[in-house]
A tleap script that builds the chain and sets N, CA, C and O, in Angstrom:
source leaprc.protein.ff14SB
mol = sequence {
  NMET TYR ALA LEU VAL SER VAL TRP THR MET
  ALA GLU GLY ARG LEU ASP GLU GLN LEU THR
  GLY LEU HIE ASN GLN GLU VAL PRO LYS VAL
  THR LYS LEU PRO GLY PHE VAL ALA GLY TYR
  TRP ASN ARG ASP PRO VAL THR GLY LYS ALA
  HIE GLY LEU THR VAL PHE GLU ASN GLU THR
  GLU ALA ARG ARG LEU LYS GLU PHE ILE GLN
  GLY ASP THR LYS GLY ALA ALA GLU ALA GLY
  MET THR TYR ASP SER LEU ALA ILE VAL GLU
  VAL LEU ALA SER ALA THR ALA PRO VAL ALA
  ALA HIE CASN
}
set mol.1.N position { -0.935 -16.303 4.178 }
set mol.1.CA position { -1.204 -14.960 3.737 }
set mol.1.C position { -0.124 -14.519 2.756 }
set mol.1.O position { 1.001 -15.020 2.763 }
set mol.2.N position { -0.504 -13.572 1.920 }
set mol.2.CA position { 0.415 -12.981 0.955 }
set mol.2.C position { 0.280 -11.471 1.008 }
set mol.2.O position { -0.760 -10.935 1.389 }
set mol.3.N position { 1.357 -10.792 0.616 }
set mol.3.CA position { 1.339 -9.334 0.643 }
set mol.3.C position { 1.889 -8.778 -0.662 }
set mol.3.O position { 2.711 -9.402 -1.333 }
set mol.4.N position { 1.419 -7.603 -0.995 }
set mol.4.CA position { 2.003 -6.819 -2.069 }
set mol.4.C position { 2.906 -5.787 -1.407 }
set mol.4.O position { 2.451 -4.970 -0.607 }
set mol.5.N position { 4.196 -5.835 -1.751 }
set mol.5.CA position { 5.167 -4.866 -1.248 }
set mol.5.C position { 5.458 -3.922 -2.403 }
set mol.5.O position { 5.816 -4.359 -3.497 }
set mol.6.N position { 5.303 -2.621 -2.157 }
set mol.6.CA position { 5.493 -1.652 -3.236 }
set mol.6.C position { 6.414 -0.527 -2.797 }
set mol.6.O position { 6.458 -0.149 -1.626 }
set mol.7.N position { 7.152 -0.001 -3.774 }
set mol.7.CA position { 8.000 1.170 -3.562 }
set mol.7.C position { 7.615 2.182 -4.636 }
set mol.7.O position { 7.489 1.848 -5.814 }
set mol.8.N position { 7.433 3.425 -4.200 }
set mol.8.CA position { 6.931 4.471 -5.082 }
set mol.8.C position { 7.831 5.700 -5.054 }
set mol.8.O position { 8.422 6.034 -4.027 }
set mol.9.N position { 7.925 6.369 -6.207 }
set mol.9.CA position { 8.548 7.681 -6.272 }
set mol.9.C position { 7.429 8.705 -6.249 }
set mol.9.O position { 6.479 8.628 -7.029 }
set mol.10.N position { 7.553 9.659 -5.348 }
set mol.10.CA position { 6.529 10.695 -5.172 }
set mol.10.C position { 7.046 12.014 -5.752 }
set mol.10.O position { 8.172 12.421 -5.467 }
set mol.11.N position { 6.232 12.670 -6.555 }
set mol.11.CA position { 6.619 13.958 -7.125 }
set mol.11.C position { 6.779 14.986 -6.008 }
set mol.11.O position { 5.945 15.073 -5.106 }
set mol.12.N position { 7.833 15.745 -6.075 }
set mol.12.CA position { 8.080 16.772 -5.061 }
set mol.12.C position { 7.005 17.855 -5.120 }
set mol.12.O position { 6.493 18.191 -6.187 }
set mol.13.N position { 6.681 18.384 -3.956 }
set mol.13.CA position { 5.737 19.485 -3.863 }
set mol.13.C position { 4.278 19.083 -3.900 }
set mol.13.O position { 3.405 19.952 -3.901 }
set mol.14.N position { 3.987 17.789 -3.930 }
set mol.14.CA position { 2.586 17.345 -4.033 }
set mol.14.C position { 2.170 16.453 -2.859 }
set mol.14.O position { 1.150 15.768 -2.931 }
set mol.15.N position { 2.960 16.461 -1.781 }
set mol.15.CA position { 2.703 15.548 -0.669 }
set mol.15.C position { 1.323 15.751 -0.057 }
set mol.15.O position { 0.623 14.772 0.204 }
set mol.16.N position { 0.912 16.995 0.179 }
set mol.16.CA position { -0.407 17.230 0.780 }
set mol.16.C position { -1.518 16.633 -0.089 }
set mol.16.O position { -2.421 15.969 0.419 }
set mol.17.N position { -1.447 16.870 -1.381 }
set mol.17.CA position { -2.430 16.328 -2.323 }
set mol.17.C position { -2.401 14.799 -2.316 }
set mol.17.O position { -3.448 14.152 -2.334 }
set mol.18.N position { -1.204 14.231 -2.289 }
set mol.18.CA position { -1.060 12.778 -2.305 }
set mol.18.C position { -1.598 12.153 -1.017 }
set mol.18.O position { -2.232 11.098 -1.056 }
set mol.19.N position { -1.348 12.796 0.114 }
set mol.19.CA position { -1.860 12.271 1.382 }
set mol.19.C position { -3.380 12.337 1.433 }
set mol.19.O position { -4.027 11.430 1.956 }
set mol.20.N position { -3.948 13.405 0.893 }
set mol.20.CA position { -5.410 13.515 0.838 }
set mol.20.C position { -5.987 12.386 0.001 }
set mol.20.O position { -6.959 11.748 0.407 }
set mol.21.N position { -5.397 12.130 -1.165 }
set mol.21.CA position { -5.851 11.026 -2.014 }
set mol.21.C position { -5.686 9.683 -1.343 }
set mol.21.O position { -6.552 8.816 -1.457 }
set mol.22.N position { -4.573 9.502 -0.640 }
set mol.22.CA position { -4.325 8.250 0.072 }
set mol.22.C position { -5.405 7.997 1.112 }
set mol.22.O position { -5.998 6.919 1.150 }
set mol.23.N position { -5.660 8.993 1.956 }
set mol.23.CA position { -6.615 8.817 3.059 }
set mol.23.C position { -8.070 8.787 2.601 }
set mol.23.O position { -8.879 8.046 3.159 }
set mol.24.N position { -8.408 9.586 1.591 }
set mol.24.CA position { -9.807 9.705 1.180 }
set mol.24.C position { -10.231 8.751 0.078 }
set mol.24.O position { -11.418 8.463 -0.075 }
set mol.25.N position { -9.255 8.251 -0.702 }
set mol.25.CA position { -9.619 7.389 -1.826 }
set mol.25.C position { -8.973 6.011 -1.750 }
set mol.25.O position { -9.669 4.995 -1.734 }
set mol.26.N position { -7.653 5.976 -1.702 }
set mol.26.CA position { -6.949 4.701 -1.835 }
set mol.26.C position { -7.160 3.762 -0.649 }
set mol.26.O position { -7.499 2.594 -0.842 }
set mol.27.N position { -6.965 4.250 0.561 }
set mol.27.CA position { -7.122 3.372 1.729 }
set mol.27.C position { -8.546 2.827 1.817 }
set mol.27.O position { -8.712 1.619 1.988 }
set mol.28.N position { -9.585 3.665 1.706 }
set mol.28.CA position { -10.940 3.092 1.763 }
set mol.28.C position { -11.212 2.078 0.649 }
set mol.28.O position { -11.906 1.087 0.873 }
set mol.29.N position { -10.669 2.321 -0.552 }
set mol.29.CA position { -10.869 1.404 -1.676 }
set mol.29.C position { -10.177 0.068 -1.417 }
set mol.29.O position { -10.770 -0.989 -1.634 }
set mol.30.N position { -8.933 0.108 -0.955 }
set mol.30.CA position { -8.164 -1.123 -0.736 }
set mol.30.C position { -8.758 -1.944 0.410 }
set mol.30.O position { -8.809 -3.171 0.324 }
set mol.31.N position { -9.202 -1.291 1.471 }
set mol.31.CA position { -9.740 -2.031 2.619 }
set mol.31.C position { -11.023 -2.787 2.280 }
set mol.31.O position { -11.422 -3.688 3.018 }
set mol.32.N position { -11.662 -2.434 1.186 }
set mol.32.CA position { -12.893 -3.119 0.766 }
set mol.32.C position { -12.628 -4.259 -0.216 }
set mol.32.O position { -13.562 -4.954 -0.614 }
set mol.33.N position { -11.375 -4.459 -0.610 }
set mol.33.CA position { -11.060 -5.521 -1.561 }
set mol.33.C position { -11.247 -6.893 -0.915 }
set mol.33.O position { -11.014 -7.052 0.283 }
set mol.34.N position { -11.668 -7.885 -1.706 }
set mol.34.CA position { -11.805 -9.243 -1.164 }
set mol.34.C position { -10.481 -9.745 -0.601 }
set mol.34.O position { -9.426 -9.561 -1.209 }
set mol.35.N position { -10.545 -10.372 0.553 }
set mol.35.CA position { -9.372 -10.975 1.158 }
set mol.35.C position { -8.432 -10.013 1.870 }
set mol.35.O position { -7.389 -10.430 2.373 }
set mol.36.N position { -8.788 -8.725 1.921 }
set mol.36.CA position { -7.914 -7.748 2.587 }
set mol.36.C position { -7.756 -8.098 4.064 }
set mol.36.O position { -8.735 -8.408 4.744 }
set mol.37.N position { -6.510 -8.045 4.558 }
set mol.37.CA position { -6.206 -8.315 5.966 }
set mol.37.C position { -5.691 -7.058 6.659 }
set mol.37.O position { -6.208 -6.673 7.707 }
set mol.38.N position { -4.681 -6.421 6.085 }
set mol.38.CA position { -4.075 -5.243 6.716 }
set mol.38.C position { -3.297 -4.460 5.661 }
set mol.38.O position { -2.902 -5.004 4.630 }
set mol.39.N position { -3.090 -3.196 5.932 }
set mol.39.CA position { -2.305 -2.380 5.019 }
set mol.39.C position { -1.504 -1.342 5.786 }
set mol.39.O position { -1.958 -0.799 6.793 }
set mol.40.N position { -0.317 -1.081 5.294 }
set mol.40.CA position { 0.560 -0.070 5.880 }
set mol.40.C position { 1.147 0.745 4.743 }
set mol.40.O position { 1.750 0.196 3.821 }
set mol.41.N position { 0.970 2.044 4.813 }
set mol.41.CA position { 1.482 2.946 3.803 }
set mol.41.C position { 2.461 3.873 4.505 }
set mol.41.O position { 2.121 4.524 5.493 }
set mol.42.N position { 3.680 3.923 3.984 }
set mol.42.CA position { 4.769 4.602 4.682 }
set mol.42.C position { 5.518 5.524 3.731 }
set mol.42.O position { 5.430 5.389 2.511 }
set mol.43.N position { 6.258 6.466 4.314 }
set mol.43.CA position { 7.082 7.368 3.514 }
set mol.43.C position { 8.392 7.618 4.236 }
set mol.43.O position { 8.410 7.916 5.431 }
set mol.44.N position { 9.488 7.494 3.500 }
set mol.44.CA position { 10.810 7.806 4.033 }
set mol.44.C position { 11.050 9.301 3.820 }
set mol.44.O position { 11.192 9.734 2.677 }
set mol.45.N position { 11.100 10.102 4.890 }
set mol.45.CA position { 11.256 11.548 4.720 }
set mol.45.C position { 12.614 11.957 4.155 }
set mol.45.O position { 12.762 13.069 3.648 }
set mol.46.N position { 13.596 11.080 4.234 }
set mol.46.CA position { 14.927 11.389 3.698 }
set mol.46.C position { 14.935 11.239 2.177 }
set mol.46.O position { 15.391 12.133 1.464 }
set mol.47.N position { 14.433 10.114 1.686 }
set mol.47.CA position { 14.456 9.860 0.245 }
set mol.47.C position { 13.194 10.340 -0.462 }
set mol.47.O position { 13.204 10.558 -1.673 }
set mol.48.N position { 12.104 10.505 0.293 }
set mol.48.CA position { 10.825 10.854 -0.311 }
set mol.48.C position { 10.121 9.662 -0.938 }
set mol.48.O position { 9.043 9.818 -1.511 }
set mol.49.N position { 10.704 8.483 -0.840 }
set mol.49.CA position { 10.090 7.273 -1.392 }
set mol.49.C position { 8.957 6.816 -0.477 }
set mol.49.O position { 9.038 6.918 0.747 }
set mol.50.N position { 7.913 6.317 -1.102 }
set mol.50.CA position { 6.803 5.739 -0.354 }
set mol.50.C position { 6.916 4.217 -0.447 }
set mol.50.O position { 7.336 3.674 -1.469 }
set mol.51.N position { 6.537 3.542 0.634 }
set mol.51.CA position { 6.601 2.083 0.706 }
set mol.51.C position { 5.246 1.579 1.189 }
set mol.51.O position { 4.689 2.099 2.155 }
set mol.52.N position { 4.730 0.578 0.519 }
set mol.52.CA position { 3.448 0.010 0.918 }
set mol.52.C position { 3.562 -1.470 1.208 }
set mol.52.O position { 4.349 -2.184 0.585 }
set mol.53.N position { 2.771 -1.919 2.157 }
set mol.53.CA position { 2.651 -3.337 2.472 }
set mol.53.C position { 1.166 -3.604 2.645 }
set mol.53.O position { 0.549 -3.143 3.606 }
set mol.54.N position { 0.596 -4.352 1.706 }
set mol.54.CA position { -0.831 -4.651 1.748 }
set mol.54.C position { -0.987 -6.160 1.823 }
set mol.54.O position { -0.575 -6.881 0.915 }
set mol.55.N position { -1.582 -6.633 2.910 }
set mol.55.CA position { -1.668 -8.067 3.203 }
set mol.55.C position { -3.060 -8.592 2.845 }
set mol.55.O position { -4.081 -7.970 3.138 }
set mol.56.N position { -3.061 -9.767 2.197 }
set mol.56.CA position { -4.302 -10.423 1.796 }
set mol.56.C position { -4.318 -11.860 2.299 }
set mol.56.O position { -3.277 -12.424 2.637 }
set mol.57.N position { -5.498 -12.439 2.346 }
set mol.57.CA position { -5.656 -13.819 2.803 }
set mol.57.C position { -4.957 -14.818 1.892 }
set mol.57.O position { -4.499 -15.867 2.346 }
set mol.58.N position { -4.875 -14.486 0.586 }
set mol.58.CA position { -4.273 -15.443 -0.345 }
set mol.58.C position { -3.535 -14.725 -1.468 }
set mol.58.O position { -3.671 -13.515 -1.647 }
set mol.59.N position { -2.764 -15.481 -2.209 }
set mol.59.CA position { -1.932 -14.937 -3.279 }
set mol.59.C position { -2.766 -14.343 -4.416 }
set mol.59.O position { -2.392 -13.326 -5.000 }
set mol.60.N position { -3.885 -14.976 -4.723 }
set mol.60.CA position { -4.727 -14.498 -5.823 }
set mol.60.C position { -5.165 -13.064 -5.600 }
set mol.60.O position { -5.110 -12.248 -6.519 }
set mol.61.N position { -5.596 -12.752 -4.399 }
set mol.61.CA position { -6.079 -11.390 -4.109 }
set mol.61.C position { -4.933 -10.384 -4.139 }
set mol.61.O position { -5.112 -9.258 -4.604 }
set mol.62.N position { -3.759 -10.775 -3.649 }
set mol.62.CA position { -2.600 -9.884 -3.704 }
set mol.62.C position { -2.218 -9.604 -5.160 }
set mol.62.O position { -1.880 -8.473 -5.509 }
set mol.63.N position { -2.272 -10.619 -5.993 }
set mol.63.CA position { -1.945 -10.451 -7.417 }
set mol.63.C position { -2.947 -9.544 -8.118 }
set mol.63.O position { -2.575 -8.783 -9.011 }
set mol.64.N position { -4.196 -9.617 -7.725 }
set mol.64.CA position { -5.213 -8.735 -8.335 }
set mol.64.C position { -4.876 -7.272 -8.097 }
set mol.64.O position { -5.005 -6.450 -9.004 }
set mol.65.N position { -4.448 -6.941 -6.890 }
set mol.65.CA position { -4.079 -5.553 -6.619 }
set mol.65.C position { -2.847 -5.167 -7.430 }
set mol.65.O position { -2.789 -4.069 -7.983 }
set mol.66.N position { -1.868 -6.054 -7.504 }
set mol.66.CA position { -0.670 -5.771 -8.293 }
set mol.66.C position { -1.029 -5.506 -9.750 }
set mol.66.O position { -0.542 -4.543 -10.343 }
set mol.67.N position { -1.871 -6.346 -10.326 }
set mol.67.CA position { -2.280 -6.179 -11.719 }
set mol.67.C position { -3.056 -4.886 -11.924 }
set mol.67.O position { -2.904 -4.228 -12.953 }
set mol.68.N position { -3.886 -4.516 -10.954 }
set mol.68.CA position { -4.623 -3.258 -11.060 }
set mol.68.C position { -3.651 -2.082 -11.103 }
set mol.68.O position { -3.788 -1.187 -11.938 }
set mol.69.N position { -2.672 -2.087 -10.205 }
set mol.69.CA position { -1.691 -0.998 -10.158 }
set mol.69.C position { -0.905 -0.935 -11.463 }
set mol.69.O position { -0.682 0.149 -12.003 }
set mol.70.N position { -0.490 -2.078 -11.965 }
set mol.70.CA position { 0.272 -2.109 -13.214 }
set mol.70.C position { -0.549 -1.580 -14.393 }
set mol.70.O position { 0.011 -1.038 -15.346 }
set mol.71.N position { -1.855 -1.733 -14.332 }
set mol.71.CA position { -2.725 -1.265 -15.406 }
set mol.71.C position { -3.187 0.166 -15.253 }
set mol.71.O position { -3.834 0.706 -16.151 }
set mol.72.N position { -2.864 0.795 -14.124 }
set mol.72.CA position { -3.345 2.151 -13.854 }
set mol.72.C position { -2.186 3.136 -13.724 }
set mol.72.O position { -2.207 4.000 -12.847 }
set mol.73.N position { -1.191 3.018 -14.571 }
set mol.73.CA position { -0.041 3.921 -14.474 }
set mol.73.C position { -0.438 5.364 -14.767 }
set mol.73.O position { 0.166 6.294 -14.232 }
set mol.74.N position { -1.445 5.555 -15.608 }
set mol.74.CA position { -1.909 6.915 -15.915 }
set mol.74.C position { -2.500 7.572 -14.671 }
set mol.74.O position { -2.207 8.732 -14.380 }
set mol.75.N position { -3.334 6.830 -13.934 }
set mol.75.CA position { -3.927 7.372 -12.710 }
set mol.75.C position { -2.878 7.721 -11.680 }
set mol.75.O position { -2.962 8.761 -11.027 }
set mol.76.N position { -1.890 6.857 -11.533 }
set mol.76.CA position { -0.810 7.124 -10.580 }
set mol.76.C position { -0.004 8.341 -11.015 }
set mol.76.O position { 0.355 9.181 -10.190 }
set mol.77.N position { 0.279 8.435 -12.310 }
set mol.77.CA position { 1.055 9.577 -12.815 }
set mol.77.C position { 0.315 10.892 -12.594 }
set mol.77.O position { 0.933 11.911 -12.287 }
set mol.78.N position { -0.995 10.870 -12.748 }
set mol.78.CA position { -1.797 12.077 -12.511 }
set mol.78.C position { -1.703 12.509 -11.054 }
set mol.78.O position { -1.825 13.695 -10.744 }
set mol.79.N position { -1.488 11.552 -10.165 }
set mol.79.CA position { -1.338 11.861 -8.740 }
set mol.79.C position { 0.112 12.170 -8.384 }
set mol.79.O position { 0.430 12.395 -7.216 }
set mol.80.N position { 0.987 12.181 -9.381 }
set mol.80.CA position { 2.398 12.476 -9.128 }
set mol.80.C position { 3.157 11.320 -8.518 }
set mol.80.O position { 4.090 11.522 -7.740 }
set mol.81.N position { 2.759 10.095 -8.872 }
set mol.81.CA position { 3.399 8.911 -8.310 }
set mol.81.C position { 3.716 7.911 -9.416 }
set mol.81.O position { 2.937 7.732 -10.352 }
set mol.82.N position { 4.865 7.266 -9.295 }
set mol.82.CA position { 5.207 6.146 -10.169 }
set mol.82.C position { 5.762 5.030 -9.293 }
set mol.82.O position { 6.501 5.283 -8.341 }
set mol.83.N position { 5.401 3.805 -9.621 }
set mol.83.CA position { 5.926 2.708 -8.810 }
set mol.83.C position { 7.297 2.305 -9.316 }
set mol.83.O position { 7.535 2.210 -10.520 }
set mol.84.N position { 8.192 2.069 -8.368 }
set mol.84.CA position { 9.537 1.585 -8.677 }
set mol.84.C position { 9.556 0.065 -8.715 }
set mol.84.O position { 10.225 -0.541 -9.551 }
set mol.85.N position { 8.809 -0.543 -7.794 }
set mol.85.CA position { 8.746 -2.004 -7.759 }
set mol.85.C position { 7.463 -2.460 -7.081 }
set mol.85.O position { 6.924 -1.794 -6.196 }
set mol.86.N position { 6.996 -3.618 -7.527 }
set mol.86.CA position { 5.830 -4.288 -6.939 }
set mol.86.C position { 6.205 -5.751 -6.803 }
set mol.86.O position { 6.603 -6.378 -7.785 }
set mol.87.N position { 6.088 -6.306 -5.610 }
set mol.87.CA position { 6.453 -7.706 -5.396 }
set mol.87.C position { 5.393 -8.399 -4.554 }
set mol.87.O position { 4.909 -7.858 -3.560 }
set mol.88.N position { 5.049 -9.593 -4.972 }
set mol.88.CA position { 4.159 -10.436 -4.178 }
set mol.88.C position { 5.048 -11.308 -3.299 }
set mol.88.O position { 5.943 -11.992 -3.795 }
set mol.89.N position { 4.799 -11.280 -1.995 }
set mol.89.CA position { 5.598 -12.065 -1.055 }
set mol.89.C position { 4.682 -12.892 -0.161 }
set mol.89.O position { 3.543 -12.513 0.110 }
set mol.90.N position { 5.201 -14.016 0.287 }
set mol.90.CA position { 4.475 -14.846 1.239 }
set mol.90.C position { 4.758 -14.319 2.638 }
set mol.90.O position { 5.912 -14.089 2.998 }
set mol.91.N position { 3.711 -14.129 3.422 }
set mol.91.CA position { 3.869 -13.679 4.802 }
set mol.91.C position { 4.200 -14.908 5.641 }
set mol.91.O position { 3.401 -15.840 5.734 }
set mol.92.N position { 5.374 -14.903 6.247 }
set mol.92.CA position { 5.822 -16.050 7.030 }
set mol.92.C position { 5.469 -15.941 8.504 }
set mol.92.O position { 5.317 -16.956 9.184 }
set mol.93.N position { 5.337 -14.717 9.003 }
set mol.93.CA position { 4.983 -14.501 10.407 }
set mol.93.C position { 4.485 -13.075 10.550 }
set mol.93.O position { 4.777 -12.216 9.718 }
set mol.94.N position { 3.741 -12.835 11.598 }
set mol.94.CA position { 3.294 -11.476 11.919 }
set mol.94.C position { 3.194 -11.341 13.430 }
set mol.94.O position { 3.104 -12.335 14.150 }
set mol.95.N position { 3.211 -10.113 13.894 }
set mol.95.CA position { 3.100 -9.866 15.328 }
set mol.95.C position { 2.453 -8.514 15.549 }
set mol.95.O position { 2.600 -7.604 14.734 }
set mol.96.N position { 1.751 -8.390 16.629 }
set mol.96.CA position { 1.195 -7.118 17.053 }
set mol.96.C position { 1.469 -6.966 18.544 }
set mol.96.O position { 1.687 -7.946 19.257 }
set mol.97.N position { 1.454 -5.741 18.990 }
set mol.97.CA position { 1.665 -5.494 20.409 }
set mol.97.C position { 0.489 -6.049 21.203 }
set mol.97.O position { -0.653 -5.978 20.748 }
set mol.98.N position { 0.752 -6.594 22.374 }
set mol.98.CA position { -0.355 -7.100 23.202 }
set mol.98.C position { -1.253 -5.949 23.638 }
set mol.98.O position { -0.796 -4.825 23.846 }
set mol.99.N position { -2.518 -6.249 23.770 }
set mol.99.CA position { -3.481 -5.266 24.242 }
set mol.99.C position { -3.232 -5.027 25.728 }
set mol.99.O position { -3.165 -5.978 26.506 }
set mol.100.N position { -3.097 -3.763 26.124 }
set mol.100.CA position { -2.849 -3.440 27.525 }
set mol.100.C position { -4.075 -3.747 28.353 }
set mol.100.O position { -5.199 -3.445 27.953 }
set mol.101.N position { -3.857 -4.349 29.512 }
set mol.101.CA position { -4.952 -4.655 30.422 }
set mol.101.C position { -5.409 -3.385 31.110 }
set mol.101.O position { -4.596 -2.560 31.526 }
set mol.102.N position { -6.709 -3.238 31.225 }
set mol.102.CA position { -7.284 -2.084 31.927 }
set mol.102.C position { -7.671 -2.501 33.346 }
set mol.102.O position { -8.404 -3.470 33.545 }
set mol.103.N position { -7.179 -1.769 34.303 }
set mol.103.CA position { -7.510 -2.084 35.705 }
set mol.103.C position { -8.585 -1.201 36.217 }
set mol.103.O position { -8.988 -1.326 37.374 }
savepdb mol mol.pdb
quit
């Protein structure tokens, strides 16, 4: 698996608008991409930076998302966001919490 790791600068005062766009547009769009496995969108409340981790089955699909983002700087700017960095990384391991047994 491969992932796109992203760091974003978010314009101050637009968080509510950005969260609405994230939940109503971006997440549904990304989850429908070929090879999508998982995605995590995060925000550091101290710095205001947003961090994304989007996992795909293969490197090609991760690169497609990276290229799309790089080509859509106008759309991101309209939403008050600019990317600081985009990196394709190989996923070496993953873990999830065990499912609790129901008695």
